[in-house]
C-alpha positions, 0 to 999 in steps of 0.5 A: 397488520403490516406485510414485509417485503419478500426477502431478496434471493441470492440472484437479486442481491448479486445483481444489486451489489455487483454494479456498486461493487464494480464502481467501488473497485474501479475507484480503488484500482483505477483499472476497469478490466482488473476491477471486473476480475476482482469483483467477479472473483469476490462474488464467486468466493462469496457464493462458494463460502457464504451463500448459505448465510442469512441474507442480512449477513451477505453485504458485510461478508461480501465487502470483507471479501472484496476489500481483501481482494482489492488489498491483494491486488494492490500488494501484487501491483506494489511488488511488481512496481518494485521490480519495475523501479529497477528498470525505471527512474519513476518513484511510487508516491506514498498513499498515506501522505498527509493532505492539507485539505484534511486539516481545514475546518468548515461548516458546510453540509455534513450529510453525504447524501445531500453533498452528492445530491448537490453535486452537479457533475458526477464525474467530479465526485468520481474523480475526487473519490478516486484520489482519496487514500484507500481507507478513506475511500472505503469508509466513505463508500461503505458508510455513505453509499452502502448505508452501513453502520460504523460497527459493520464498516469497522468489521469489513475494513478490519479496523476500530470504529474510531478509525472508521469515523476518522477516515469517513470524516476526512473523506467528507472534508475532501469531498465537501471542499472539492464540491464547494470549489466547483460550485463557486467556479474554482474547479479547472479541468 
């Protein structure tokens, strides 16, 4: 007779997910203080609307809320930047620009957990993740870090399963390339 571990309480789950969500949000926004606000707002919204749901639904529901909060924040920043461009000569780069590294085929390690374990410098990993387009970043973090399946990830991201696979594959390719460059001494800081 096997014994099941006791189910997580909402407080335990919030403590576990909060730190990971903060890192994910910081990577998406590049702003620590705003990331804390976004995660806090997401957690409060989750508690207000979904804390009565079964615990196995908490993670996908929370990440859906977090994704929407990040998207809303980015939209506000984009609107604000448009106004600021009237007063500045700076232009905004297109996030969906094609990256030539995404087109490189290689035969390196495909297991993201092994890639991360082999990474000698976590700052490099964070740096590479922060440069990924938002959708690639989300797909990678939800699949590799949170361990969510493709179907759940597609529901959270609001896209098809094939899009999740594409974004995830591109993120892996870029991360793999950067880590391999660093391992052969090609990385400059």
